[in-house]
MILODREN-634450 format. One record per residue: residue number from 1; x, y, z of N, C-alpha, C, O, CB in turn. Coordinates in steps of 0.1 Angstrom, whole numbers, plus 2048, in hexadecimal, padded with zeros to 3 digits. Atoms other than C-alpha are relative to their C-alpha. Glycine has a CB too. Layout:
BEGIN
REC seq n_c1 n_c2 n_c3 ca_c1 ca_c2 ca_c3 c_c1 c_c2 c_c3 o_c1 o_c2 o_c3 cb_c1 cb_c2 cb_c3
REC NUM    X    Y    Z     X     Y     Z    X    Y    Z    X    Y    Z     X     Y     Z
...
This chain:
BEGIN
REC seq n_c1 n_c2 n_c3 ca_c1 ca_c2 ca_c3 c_c1 c_c2 c_c3 o_c1 o_c2 o_c3 cb_c1 cb_c2 cb_c3
REC   1  800  802  80E   460   102   29A  80B  809  7FA  80C  815  7FE   7F2   802   7FA
REC   2  7F6  7F8  806   47D   10E   285  7FB  805  7F2  7F5  7FD  7EB   80D   7F8   7FF
REC   3  803  7FA  80D   479   125   267  80B  808  7FB  815  809  802   7F3   808   800
REC   4  7F5  7F8  805   48D   13C   251  7FA  80D  7FB  7EE  80E  7F6   807   7F9   7F4
REC   5  805  7F3  805   48A   161   249  800  7FF  7F1  80A  7FC  7EB   80A   80C   805
REC   6  801  802  80E   47E   162   225  807  80A  7F7  80A  807  7EB   7F1   801   7FC
REC   7  7F9  7F7  808   490   181   21A  809  809  80A  806  809  816   7F7   809   7F7
REC   8  7F8  7F8  7F7   4AB   199   227  7F7  80C  804  7F0  812  7FC   80C   806   7F8
REC   9  809  7F5  7FB   49A   1B3   23D  808  807  80B  810  801  812   7F3   7FA   806
REC  10  7FA  7F8  7F6   4A6   1CF   254  7FB  7FB  80E  7F0  7F7  80F   7FD   80F   7FE
REC  11  804  805  7F2   4A6   1C5   279  7F5  809  806  7EC  803  80C   80D   800   809
REC  12  80B  7F8  7FB   491   1E3   281  7F3  7FD  7FA  7E8  7FE  800   804   80F   7FE
REC  13  80C  803  807   478   1D9   267  7FA  7F3  806  7EE  7F1  807   802   7FF   7F1
REC  14  805  80C  7FA   476   1B6   276  7FA  802  80E  7F0  7FC  811   80C   7F6   801
REC  15  806  7FC  7F3   46F   1C5   298  7F3  806  7FE  7E9  803  805   809   80A   808
REC  16  80D  7FA  804   453   1D9   288  7F6  7F6  7FC  7EA  7F7  7FF   802   80A   7F5
REC  17  809  80B  804   445   1BA   278  7FB  7F8  80C  7EF  7F5  80D   807   7F6   7F6
REC  18  804  808  7F4   445   1A7   299  7F6  809  809  7EC  803  80E   80C   7FD   809
REC  19  809  7F8  7F8   434   1C5   2AB  7F2  801  7F9  7E8  802  7FF   806   80E   802
REC  20  80C  800  808   41A   1C7   28F  7F8  7F3  802  7EB  7F4  801   803   803   7F1
REC  21  806  80D  7FE   412   1A2   295  7FB  7FE  80F  7F6  7F4  812   809   7F5   7FC
REC  22  804  801  7F2   40C   1A9   2BA  80A  7FC  80A  807  7F9  816   7F4   7F8   801
REC  23  7F5  804  7F7   42D   19F   2C9  806  80C  807  806  817  802   80B   7F8   7F8
REC  24  7F8  7F6  7FA   441   1B2   2E2  80E  7FC  7FC  813  7F2  800   7FE   801   810
REC  25  7F3  803  806   462   1B3   2CF  80B  807  808  80A  812  80C   800   804   7F2
REC  26  7F4  7FA  7FA   484   1B9   2DD  80C  7FC  7F8  80E  7F1  7F3   802   7FA   80F
REC  27  7F5  802  809   4A4   1BD   2CA  80D  7FE  809  811  808  810   802   80B   7F6
REC  28  7F3  802  7F9   4C4   1AE   2D9  80B  802  7F7  80A  806  7EB   800   7F1   806
REC  29  7F4  7FE  808   4E7   1AF   2CC  801  7F6  7F5  805  7FA  7EA   80D   7FF   809
REC  30  7FF  80A  80B   4E5   18F   2B8  7F3  7F9  7FD  7F3  7F0  7F5   809   7F5   805
REC  31  80D  806  803   4C0   187   2B7  7F4  80A  802  7F6  814  80A   7FD   7F3   808
REC  32  80C  7F8  7FD   49D   196   2B6  7F6  7F5  806  7F4  7EB  800   7FA   806   7F3
REC  33  809  809  7FA   484   186   2CD  7F3  807  803  7F2  813  804   805   7FA   80E
REC  34  80D  7FB  7FE   45F   18A   2D2  7F7  7F6  807  7F9  7EA  806   7FA   804   7F3
REC  35  809  808  7F9   443   17D   2E7  7F2  805  7FE  7EF  811  7FE   803   7FF   810
REC  36  80E  7FC  802   41D   17D   2E2  7F8  7F6  808  7F9  7EA  807   7FC   7FF   7F1
REC  37  807  808  7F7   405   170   2FC  7F5  7F9  7F9  7EF  7FD  7EF   7F9   809   80B
REC  38  80B  809  805   3EC   154   2F6  7F7  7FD  80C  7FA  802  817   805   7F3   7FA
REC  39  809  803  7F5   3CF   147   30B  807  7F6  80A  80F  7EE  806   7F3   7F9   7FA
REC  40  7FB  809  7F5   3D7   135   32C  80F  802  803  816  7F8  806   7FF   7F2   7FB
REC  41  7F3  7FC  7FC   3F8   147   333  80B  7FA  7F6  817  7FB  7F9   803   7FC   80E
REC  42  7F7  805  80A   408   137   314  804  80C  7F8  7FD  816  7F8   7FA   7F4   7F7
REC  43  7FC  7F5  808   41C   14D   2FD  808  7FB  7F4  810  7F1  7F6   807   80B   808
REC  44  7F7  803  80B   42C   14C   2DB  80E  807  803  80E  812  809   7FB   805   7F2
REC  45  7F3  7FA  7FE   452   152   2DD  808  7FE  7F3  809  7F3  7EF   807   7F9   80C
REC  46  7F9  801  80D   465   15A   2BD  80E  807  802  810  811  809   7F9   808   7F5
REC  47  7F2  7FA  800   48B   160   2B9  805  7FF  7F2  804  7F5  7EB   809   7F8   80A
REC  48  7FA  7FF  80D   49C   16B   299  80F  804  801  811  80E  807   7F8   80A   7F6
REC  49  7F2  7FD  800   4C2   16A   295  803  80C  7F7  7FF  80C  7EB   808   7F4   7FD
REC  50  7FC  7F5  809   4D0   18B   288  80F  800  7FE  814  808  7F6   7FC   80D   807
REC  51  7F2  801  802   4F5   181   28B  807  80E  803  812  810  7FE   804   7FB   7F2
REC  52  7FA  7F3  7FC   4FC   1A4   29A  800  80A  7F5  807  814  7F6   80E   7FE   804
REC  53  801  7F7  80B   4F3   1B5   279  7F4  80A  800  7EB  807  808   801   7F9   7F3
REC  54  80C  7F6  801   4DC   1D3   271  7F5  7FA  7F7  7E9  7FD  7F9   805   80D   7FB
REC  55  80B  806  808   4CA   1BE   257  801  7F1  802  80C  7EB  803   802   803   7F1
REC  56  801  80F  7FE   4BE   19A   25C  802  7FA  7F3  7FA  7FC  7EA   7F3   7FD   807
REC  57  7FE  807  80D   4CC   184   240  7F5  7F7  7FD  7EE  7F1  805   80D   7F9   800
REC  58  809  80A  805   4B6   16F   22B  804  7F2  805  810  7EF  807   7FF   800   7F0
REC  59  7FE  80E  7FB   4B2   14B   239  806  800  80F  80A  7F6  813   80A   7F9   7F8
REC  60  7FD  800  7F2   4BA   157   25D  7F6  7F7  807  7EA  7F7  803   801   80E   806
REC  61  809  80A  7F9   4AB   13E   276  7F6  808  808  7F8  811  80F   808   7F7   809
REC  62  80B  7FC  7F7   489   145   286  7FD  7F4  809  7FA  7E9  804   7F4   805   7F7
REC  63  804  80B  7F7   481   131   2A5  7F3  805  807  7F3  80F  80E   80C   7FE   80B
REC  64  80E  7FC  7FB   45C   132   2AF  7FB  7F4  808  7FB  7E9  803   7F6   804   7F5
REC  65  805  80B  7F7   44E   11E   2CC  7F6  806  809  7F4  812  80A   80B   7F8   807
REC  66  809  7FC  7F6   433   120   2E7  805  7FD  80D  808  7F2  810   7F2   7FA   7FE
REC  67  7FC  802  7F2   43E   126   30B  7F3  7FB  808  7E8  801  806   806   80D   806
REC  68  80B  805  7F8   428   112   323  7FF  807  80E  809  80D  812   802   7F1   802
REC  69  802  7F8  7F4   419   120   343  806  7FA  80D  7FF  7F6  816   7F1   801   802
REC  70  7F9  803  7F4   433   117   35C  807  80D  805  804  817  7FF   80B   7F4   7FE
REC  71  7F8  7F5  7FD   44B   12E   36D  809  803  7F5  813  7FC  7F2   809   7FE   80E
REC  72  7F8  7FD  80C   459   13F   34E  80C  808  805  80C  814  808   7F8   808   7F6
REC  73  7F3  7FA  7FD   47D   145   356  80A  7FC  7F5  806  7FB  7EA   805   7FB   80E
REC  74  7F6  804  80B   49D   13C   344  7FD  7F2  7FA  7FE  7F1  7EE   80E   800   806
REC  75  804  80E  805   492   117   341  7F2  7FE  803  7ED  800  80E   809   7F5   807
REC  76  80E  803  7FE   46E   10F   33B  7FC  7F6  7F5  803  7F3  7EC   7F8   80D   7FE
REC  77  806  80A  809   458   0F6   329  7FB  807  7F4  7F6  813  7F5   7F6   7F7   807
REC  78  805  7FA  80C   44E   0FD   305  7FB  7F5  7F7  7FF  7EA  7F8   80A   809   7FA
REC  79  805  808  80A   43C   0EE   2E8  807  804  7F3  807  810  7EF   7F0   800   7FE
REC  80  7F8  7FC  80B   452   0ED   2C9  7F9  800  7F3  7FB  808  7EA   80C   7F7   7FF
REC  81  807  801  80C   43A   0E2   2AE  7F2  7FC  802  7F0  7F2  809   807   7F7   7F6
REC  82  80E  804  802   415   0E0   2A8  7F9  809  7F6  800  811  7F0   7F8   801   80E
REC  83  807  7F9  80A   3FA   0EE   291  800  80F  802  801  817  7F9   7F3   7FB   7FE
REC  84  801  7F2  7FC   3F7   10F   2A4  80D  807  7FD  80D  812  7F8   7FD   801   80F
REC  85  7F2  7FA  802   41D   115   2A1  802  801  7F1  808  80B  7EC   80B   7F8   807
REC  86  7FE  800  80E   41D   10C   27C  7F8  80C  7F9  7FD  812  7F0   7FB   7F3   7FA
REC  87  808  7F5  805   401   125   275  806  80D  803  807  816  7FB   7F2   800   806
REC  88  7FA  7F4  7FC   413   140   289  80D  803  7F8  810  80E  7F4   803   800   80F
REC  89  7F4  7FF  808   434   139   276  7FD  805  7F2  804  80D  7ED   808   7F3   800
REC  90  804  7FC  80D   422   13C   255  7FC  80F  800  800  816  7F7   7F5   7F8   7FB
REC  91  804  7F2  7FF   413   15D   260  80C  80A  802  80C  814  7FB   7F6   802   80D
REC  92  7F3  7F8  7FD   435   16A   26C  808  802  7F3  80C  80C  7EF   808   7FA   80B
REC  93  7F8  800  80D   447   160   24B  7F9  809  7F6  7FF  810  7EE   802   7F2   7FB
REC  94  808  7F7  80A   42B   170   236  801  80E  803  803  817  7FA   7F1   7FC   800
REC  95  7FF  7F2  7FC   42D   190   24A  80E  806  7FC  810  811  7F8   7FE   802   80F
REC  96  7F3  7FB  803   453   192   245  802  801  7F0  808  80A  7EB   80B   7F6   805
REC  97  7FF  7FF  80F   44F   18B   21F  7FA  80C  7FB  7FF  813  7F2   7F9   7F4   7FA
REC  98  807  7F4  805   437   1A8   21B  805  80C  807  800  817  803   7F1   7FE   803
REC  99  7FB  7F4  7FA   44B   1BF   231  808  808  7F6  811  803  7EF   809   7FD   80C
REC 100  7FA  7F8  80A   455   1DC   21B  80C  808  806  810  805  812   7F7   80A   7FA
REC 101  7F5  7F8  7FC   471   1F5   21E  7FB  80E  803  803  818  802   80B   801   7F6
REC 102  806  7F3  7FC   459   212   228  7FE  809  7F4  7FD  815  7F5   809   807   809
REC 103  802  7F8  80C   454   21D   204  80C  807  7FA  80B  810  7F2   7F6   80A   802
REC 104  7F4  7F9  805   478   227   1FE  804  7FA  7F2  803  7EE  7F0   80C   7FD   80A
REC 105  7FD  804  80E   482   227   1D9  80F  800  7FF  816  80A  802   7FA   80A   7F6
REC 106  7F1  802  801   4A6   21A   1D4  804  802  7F1  7FE  7FC  7E8   804   7F3   805
REC 107  7FB  7FD  80D   4B9   228   1B6  80F  7FC  7FF  817  801  808   7FE   80E   7FC
REC 108  7F1  803  801   4DB   21A   1AA  807  80C  7FB  802  814  7F2   802   7F4   7F7
REC 109  7F7  7F5  805   4F7   233   1A5  805  7FD  7F2  809  7F1  7F0   80D   802   80A
REC 110  7FC  803  80E   4FF   236   180  80F  7FE  7FF  814  7F8  7F5   7FC   80B   7F7
REC 111  7F1  802  801   525   236   187  805  7F4  808  80D  7ED  802   806   80D   805
REC 112  7FB  80B  7F8   52B   21D   1A3  7F6  7F5  802  7FA  7EA  807   805   805   80D
REC 113  80B  80A  800   50A   20A   1A1  7FC  7FC  80E  7F5  7F2  810   804   7F4   7F9
REC 114  805  802  7F3   504   20B   1C7  7F2  805  801  7EF  810  7FB   809   806   80B
REC 115  80E  7FC  7FE   4DF   20E   1D1  7FF  809  80B  804  807  816   7F7   7F4   801
REC 116  803  7F6  7F6   4D4   22C   1E4  7F2  804  800  7EB  804  7F5   809   80D   7FE
REC 117  80D  7FA  801   4B3   23B   1EF  800  80C  7F6  80A  813  7F6   7FB   804   80E
REC 118  800  7F6  80B   4A9   253   1D3  803  80E  805  80A  815  7FE   7F2   801   7FA
REC 119  7FD  7F2  7FB   4AB   272   1EA  80F  801  804  813  80C  805   7F7   803   80B
REC 120  7F2  7FF  7FC   4CF   269   1F3  80A  7FF  7F4  816  802  7F5   803   7F5   80A
REC 121  7F8  802  80B   4DC   262   1D0  807  80D  7FB  813  80D  7F9   7F8   7FB   7F4
REC 122  7F8  7F4  804   4E4   287   1C7  80B  803  809  816  808  805   7F6   80C   800
REC 123  7F6  7FD  7F6   4F8   28B   1E7  80C  7F6  7FD  818  7FA  7FE   7FC   7FE   80E
REC 124  7F6  80A  803   50B   26A   1DF  808  804  7F4  815  804  7F4   7FA   7F2   7FE
REC 125  7F9  7FC  80C   513   276   1BC  809  80C  802  814  80D  7FD   7F6   803   7F5
REC 126  7F8  7F4  7FE   520   298   1C8  80C  7FD  809  817  801  806   7F7   80B   807
REC 127  7F5  803  7F7   535   28B   1E5  80A  7F6  7FB  816  7F8  7FC   7FA   7FB   80E
REC 128  7F7  80B  803   543   26B   1D8  805  801  7F2  811  7FF  7EF   7F8   7F2   800
REC 129  7FB  7FF  80E   545   271   1B2  803  80E  7FC  808  810  7F0   7F5   7FA   7F8
REC 130  7FD  7F2  804   548   297   1B2  7F7  806  7F5  7FB  80F  7EF   80E   801   7FC
REC 131  80A  7FC  80A   52A   29B   19B  7F7  80A  806  7F3  809  811   7F9   7F4   7F9
REC 132  809  7F7  7FB   513   2B8   19E  7F2  7FE  7F9  7E9  805  7FC   804   80F   7FD
């Protein structure tokens, strides 16, 4: 089943979301993948395209399917769509929607309007703008 990332999220935060949902997550160069076991040697398999970036863009593709209990190697049988997968996709998208930024408060610079974490703004003003 194909889905989309509902909002821009850091790749490390997406890995954290997958792990919180019980997946063993792995971050590759261009994707994040995760697996979570089900009954009868079946497993959920999710892949999210990151396009090689540190943050996963909004509307990036999510591919979620169930691997079937055969020899799971490079090529294996899988189920692409059913009610169980739809429920899991909804659970995954809801978790990404509610994923926060760890309580970081972002403040825009009054001079250049770039957003910075609040604790970094004084350093930015001093180094870039020469303000004390």
